[in-house]
N, C-alpha and C positions, 0 to 999 in steps of 0.2 A: 305702017304709020301708027305712031302712038297718039291716041286721042288725049284730050286734056284731062279726062277723068282718069285714064290709066296713069298719066304722068303724076297727077295728084296722089293717087293710091300708092305708086312706087315711092314717091317722096315721103309720104307718111310712114310707110313700112321701114324705109331706111332710117327715118328719124327715131322710130321706136327701137330699132336695133342699136343705133348709136347711143341712145339714152340708157339702154340696158347695159351696154359695155361700159359706159362711163360710171353707172351706179356700181357695177361689180368691181371696177378698178379703184374707185374713190370712196367706197362705203366706209372704209376705216380711216379716211382722211379727215382729220380735224385740225386745221391749221392754228386755231386759237386755244387748243387744249394742251396743257402741259402733262407730260407723262414721265413716270419714273420706272426705269427698267430694273428687273431683278432676275435671278437665276435659281432654278431648283433642279436637283438631281434625284432620279428615281431608278429603281431596279428594272421596272417595266412601265410602259405607258400605253398599254393596249387600249385602242378605241379613242385615244385623245388626238385631236386634230388641231392644226394651225387655224386660228380664228375662234377656237372655243373660248367661252367666257371664263374670266377669273372672278370669283365671288368671295366676298368677305361677309361671313355670317349670312349667306344666301343673297346678298346684294351684289349686283354687277359693278365691279370697280375697275375692270380692265379686260385684256384679251391676251391669248397666247400668240406670240410672234414667230417662234421658231422651235422646232423639235429636231434634235439630232443626237448622235452618239459621241460621247467623249470618254475615252478609255473603256471601262466596263460599266458605265452608267449612261442613262438617257438624260440628256441635258434639255431642259425646257426653259426657253427665254420668254418672259412675259413682261407686261407693263401694267401699272396701275395709275389711275388718274391722280393728279396733284391733289393733296389733301387727305389721301388715304394713308392711315398710320400703319406702317409695317414695323413691328418690334423685332428685337433681336431673338426673342423666343417664339415668334410667330411660326406656326407649323402649316405646311402646305400638303394637301392630299388630293389624289384623283378620286372624284366622286361621280356617281351616276345621277343624271337628271331625273330619270324614272326607270321603271322596269322594262320599258320598251326600247331603251337605248338612249344615247346621248350622254356625254360626260362633260365635266368642267373641272377646273382647278380651284379647290376650296381652300381658303385661308382662315386662320383663327386670329383673334384679337391680340393674343399675348398677354402677359401680366402687366399690371399698371406700373410697377417699379422698373420694368425693363426699358432699356434705351431704344431709340429709334434706329432702324437699320438704314444705312446710307444707300442711295441709288446705285444699282449695279451689284449689290451684295447678294450673298447666297442665303436663301431661305431654307430652314430646316424642313425635312419632309417626313411623312409617315406613310409606310407602305400598306395599302389596304388590299382587300381581296377583290380581284376583278372578276368579271363574269366567267372567263375561262377557268380560273381557279375554282370558282364555285361549282361550275359544271363538272370539272374533273373530280372535285371532292364528292359531289353528289353521285357521280358514276362509280367512284371507288366504294363509297358507303353502300350503294345499291348492290354492287357486285358482292361485297362481303355479306350483306343481308341475305341475298339469294343463296350464297354458298352455305350459310348457316341453316337457312330454311330447307335446302336440299338435303343437308346432312340429317336434319331433324326428321324429314319425311322418310329418308332411307332407314333411319333407326326405328321409326314408328310403323313402318310398313307391315312387318310381320305381326306385331300386336294388334294392329287395326284389322288385318285379315282374320286373325284368330277371334277378335271381338265380333266381327261381322258374321263369322261362322257360328259362334255361340248364339248370337241374336237370331240368326235364321233358324237354328235348332229350337230355341225357345219359342219363336213365333209358330213354328210348325207344330210343336207339342200343344200350344194353346189352341191352335186352329183345329187340332185333332181331338181336343177335349181331354188331354192328359193332364194330370196334376190338379191341384186345388184351383189355380187360376184358370186352367182350361175348363174345369167344371163350372166355375163361376161365369165364364164367358158363354159357354154353350148350353148349360143346363137351364131350361126354362122354369124349373120349379123354384129356382132362386128368385126369379122375378115375382112369382106368385107369392113366395114367402115375404119378400120385401113389401109387396102390395098389401098383403094381409097385416103386416106389422104397421104399415102406414095407416091402414084403416083403424087398427086397434089404438094407435096413438091419437088419431083424430077423435075417436070415441072417448078416450080418456080425457083429452083436452076439453071436449064438449061437456063431459060430466063435471070437470073441475070448474068450468065456467058457470055451470048451473048450481054449484055448491053441493054436489053429491059427494058422499064419503067424508072421511076425516079431513083429508087434505083440501077437499073442496070447501068444507065448512071453515077451515082455517083461512082460506083465501077470500071467502065471500061474507062470512059472519063478522059483523063489526064488533061483536062482544069481546073478541080477543084483543082487538085494538083498544077498546075502552078499558079492559082490565089491565093491559100493559101500561096504558096512560095513567091509570089510577096507581099502579105499582110504582111507576116513576115518580108520581106526585108524592106518594108516601115516603119513598127514599129521599126525595128532596126535603120533605118535612123533617125526617129523622136527621138528615145532615145538618139542617138549620138548627135543630135542637142541640145536636152535638157541638156545633160551633158556639152556641149560646151557653154551653156548659150545663145543660139540663139533664137530669137523670144521673145514674151511677156512671155510665160510660162517658157521658159528657163531662162530669166532674173529673174523671180519670184523665180525660184528654186536655182539659183546660185548667184544672186546679193544680197548683204547684205544690200543695201540701204533701201529697203522696211522694212526689220527687224529693222534697226536703226531708221527709221522714226516712225515706229509703237511703238518702245520702247520709243522714245522721246515723242510721243503723250501720251502714257500711263503714262510717268513720269509727263507731264504737267497736265494730268487729275488727277493724284494722288495729285499733288500740289494744284490744285483747290479744290478738295474734302477736303484736309487738312485745307485750309483756310476757307472753308465753315463750317467745323466742329469747327474751332476756332472762328467763328462768324465774320470773316473779309470780307469786301466788301459787295456789295448789296445782292449777293446770301447767304452770311453768315448771314446777318441780316434777310433775308427772312426765312432762316432755323432755326435760333436760337432766334430771337427777338420775344417775345410774344406780345409786344405792337402792332406790325404790324398785328398780327393775330386778336387782339381785335379790331383794327381800321377797318380791312377788315370785321369782323363780324358785327360791327356797321353800316358800309356802306351798307352791304347787307340787314341789317334790314330796313334802310331808303328806300332802293330801293324797297324792298318788300312792305313797307307802301305806297310809291308813286304809285306802280303798283296796289295796292288794291284800292286806291282812284280813279285812272284812270278807273279801271274796274267798280267802283261804279258811275262814271260820275261826280265826284267832281272836280271843278276847270276848268280853261280855256283849259288846255291841254286835260282834260277828255272830254270836250265838243267838242274839235276838233277831238278827236278820236271816240267818240260815236255818235255825231249828224251829219246828212247829210245836214242840212240847209246851212251851210257854203259852202259845196261842190257845191250846186245848185247855190248859189249867185255868187261864184267865176266863175262858168261856164257861167252864164249870162253876167257877166262883161267882160269875155274874148270875147264873141260874139260881144259885143258893141265895144270893142277895135278893133276887126278885121274890123268892118264896118267903124270905124273912119279912120283906116289905108288905107282902100280902097278909102275913099273920099279925102284923103290928096293929091292924085295925081292931082285933079282938083282944089283945093283951095290953097290959099297962106298960108304962115306959120301962119299969124295971124288968118286967118279963121280957120285953122286946130286946132290952140291952143284954139280958142273959142269953137269949136265943142267939143273938148276933155273936156274942163272945163264944158261945158253945159251938156255933157254926164254924168259926175260924180255928177253934182249938179242939 
């Protein structure tokens, strides 16, 4: 016998089951909603199911009613609610809701100048990459990458082995103390030398800090800074005087008289050179007149001829140049004149004149 409680429970369970069936059967039933059917054709509709939403710019505007095969295409029948504008250039594409799965039929607005598409019309489609194609592409790219990587490893295997062998050999030599690096690693005297050098450097730095030595005095003695500052001040003063045009150098830098004089001198020089080029004046004749050149050439020829005769002893001048008899006679005569002059102090003018005449004759 069923008790009243059991009957109430069974009735409540049956009511829940009936309600669920009714919700499943009539969830898409909207008697007061106007719908406009449309059709779209795709090469593939993997993952798309009847009842999946139709979205315009991400907004739900309808649902998929039927998916089937028509020829070599997948036909998708869907509807949109009344008021949804489907243009003649609206494009439909199968899109994913998220990375975990779930798909929907996405629609674009279309252009503003395009006409409305009538109910039952065929909407243009765009084939996108589905998850299977992405996985296949990833697997294909992964396989190609591993093939290239295996080839690279195969090509590099022997060089890597050789490099490892060389490194092992170098490491063994260093560990055995062979070579310069091995001695540096294993010889304790190097550490002692470095420690001594560090101590010497520390001592040097301490001495510099105390102002010892020439470098220390340069670092610690402010006199150098004062002298440098004074020198800079003097240079600044000299620069100011030069700018003011003081002194000879300042006048040369600021006074335009020198420039004007030089410019005038250059102008005069250019005028002289122009006259010389035109053959005017003595310099112009010297530069342009060939007769003077010929006369000078003839004069040099005569001078060369006279010099040749003199060297050969021809003529009076040649004898004066080349013979020393005249020199001895002139010297003897001068001695006689000196004696005559000495005797003139004791003789009268007539006697002196007679002595001179007697001397020569």
